[in-house]
C-alpha positions, 0 to 999 in steps of 0.5 A: 544841515544848516548850522544853528546860530548861537543866541547871545545871553542876557546880562544879569545884575547881582545887586538887587533893588531891595537891598539898595532900598534897605541900605538907603533906609539904614543909612537914613536911620543912622543919620537921624540917630546921629542928628538926634544925639547931636541935638540932645543936651549932655546935661539932660542925659546925665540927669536922666541917668542919675534920676534912674539910679535914684529911682532904683535906690528909692524903690530899694529903700521902699521895699526895705521899708515895707519889710520893716513895716511888716515886721513892726506890725507882727511885733505890735500884734504880738505885744497887743496879744501880751497886753491883752493877756496881761490885762485879763490876768490883772482883771482876774486879780482885781476881781479876786482882791475885791472879793477878798476885801469884801470878805475882810470888810464883812468880817471886820463889821461882824467883829465890831458888832461883837465888840459893841455887844460885849462892850462893858458899861462903866458906871461913873458916880458923880462927886457929891458937892462939898455942901451936901457931904455928910460931916462928922457932926452929922454922924455923931447926931445919927449915932446919938439917935441910934443909941437913944432908939436902942435904949428905948428898945431895950427898955421895952424888951425888958418889960416883956417876958419874951421878945416878940416874934419879928413880923414878916412882909411878903413881897409879891410880884407886880409891875416889874414883869417876869421877863427880867430877873430882879435884884432887890434893893431895900430902901429905908429912911437912912440906908439901902439894903442889898438883898443880892448877896448871900447875907443882906448888905446895909449901906448908909445913904451917904455912902451909897455913891462910893460903895463898890458893891452898889456900883458893881450892881449897877454895872451888872444890870447895865451890861445885861439885857434881862436884869433889873434893879427892884427897889423895895420901898419902906414907908419912910424911904422916899428921900433915899429912893429918889436919890438911888433912882436918880443914880440909876436913871443918870446911868441908864440902869433899868429899875423898878419899885415895889411897896413894902408895907410895915416894918417886918422882915422881907420875904422874897419867896414869891419871886423865887417861886416864879 
C-alpha cells in the first residue's frame, strides 16, 4: 500500500486582532487624559476643590440652621400657647374684677343715697340786725304795759263775785290736710306759744330766733316727710305770724295756718280725734 504523504500544518497567530484594537484604544485614552490634565490650570483645580469643601460646609451649616429653625418654631408654638392661656386667665380676671367693681359701685350708690336720705337739716337762724334788737327800754315798756293790764284785770275781777269761766276756742281741721301731722304754734301780739310740749311753752317774739325749743321744732319738721308747723292766728298776731313764717320759708320748713277767733283757751281735740 502506498504511503500517505504528511500534510503541513498551518501557522496560527496567538495575538488576536481585537486585543490589538483594545490596546490601541487604551493607549489613546491614556494619552488624551494626559494631554487634558496637562492643559488644565492647577489653580483652577485647587479652587474647585476648595469650592467643593466650602459647599459641604455650607450644606452642613444649612442643615444645622434648619434644625435650629425647627426648634425655635417649636419653642414659639409653646410660648404662644402659654401666652394664649395667660391672656385667657387675665381676661377672666378682668371680667371678675369688673363685676366686683360694678357691685361695689352699686353698693356705694346705695350708701350715698341712704346718707342723703338720713342727712339732718340744720336750721341756721340769721342774726338780728343791731337796729332791730330789743333794748332794755323796750322790755321796761312792755313790763309796764303788762303791769297796767294786770292791775285792770284785778280790779275787774274784784268787782265780780266770782271769776268768769274761761272761754274755749275749738280749732277745726282745714287747709293743712290729713296727710301731715300738725305741730301747733299759737301766734299772739307779742309771743308765740308752742303747743307741741306737754305744757305749752310761751316764747316772746324777740326771743323766738334764739329759742332752742323753737329751733328744734323747725329742725324736726325739716327732717320729716309727714310733719308740718301749723300757726294758729289770733286777731292781733299778724306781725308775729309774718316773722315766724319768714323763718320757716327761709329754711324751707313746711308750714300752714289756721284762724282762732276770740281770745279763749285753744282746744285741739278735733285734730286729735282725726
